N, C-alpha and C positions, 0 to 999 in steps of 0.2 A: 150712364146712359148708353144704350146700345147703338150700333151704327146701322142706320137704314138708308145709306146713300145709294146702294145698288141692290134693288129688290129683285133683280134678275136671277140672283144667286140663291134665292129662297125657293124652297119646294112649294108646290101648290098647297100641300097640307099646312105648311108653315105659314103661308100667306093667309089662308083662311083662318087659322088660329089667331094670327095677328089682328085680322079684320074683326073677329069676334071680341077679342080683347079690348080693341079700340072702341068698339061700339058700347061695350059694357062700361068702359071707363068714361065715355061721354055722358052716358046716363048717370053715373055716379057724380059727375061734376054738377049735374042739375039738382042733386039732393042737397039738403041743408048741410050735412056732415060728410065731407069727402075725406075719406081716410087716406093717410099717406101710404104709398106702396113700398114694400121692402126692396132694398137694392137688387135683389135677384130677379125682380119682376121685369118683364120685357119692356114695359112702359115706364119704369122708374125715371123720374126727373122730367117727364113730359107734362106740359101744361095743356089746357083745353085747346088753345089755338094750334099748338104743335101737334096734338092728336088729330085734330080735324084735317090739317094739312097732310099728315101721314096717311089718314084714311083715304083721302083723294088719291094719293099715289098708289096705295095698295089696290084700290078698286080699279084704277086705270091699268095696272099690271095684270090683274086678274082677267079684265076684259080683253087684253091683247093675247092672253093665252087661250081664250075661248072656252 
């Protein structure tokens, strides 16, 4: 699992990519068959609750950057 403790070190582009990946992953959790992510994926090892919490933090960081 990747370390997302300090989102301030992420570039704007990386944060937007992370936001999009989280949104896609949350949609996949709602489907009947949620496939496992490969270990190289940025959200590997994250469950639905962790993704939602991370999305909140990412959105907050993007808002502070304006």
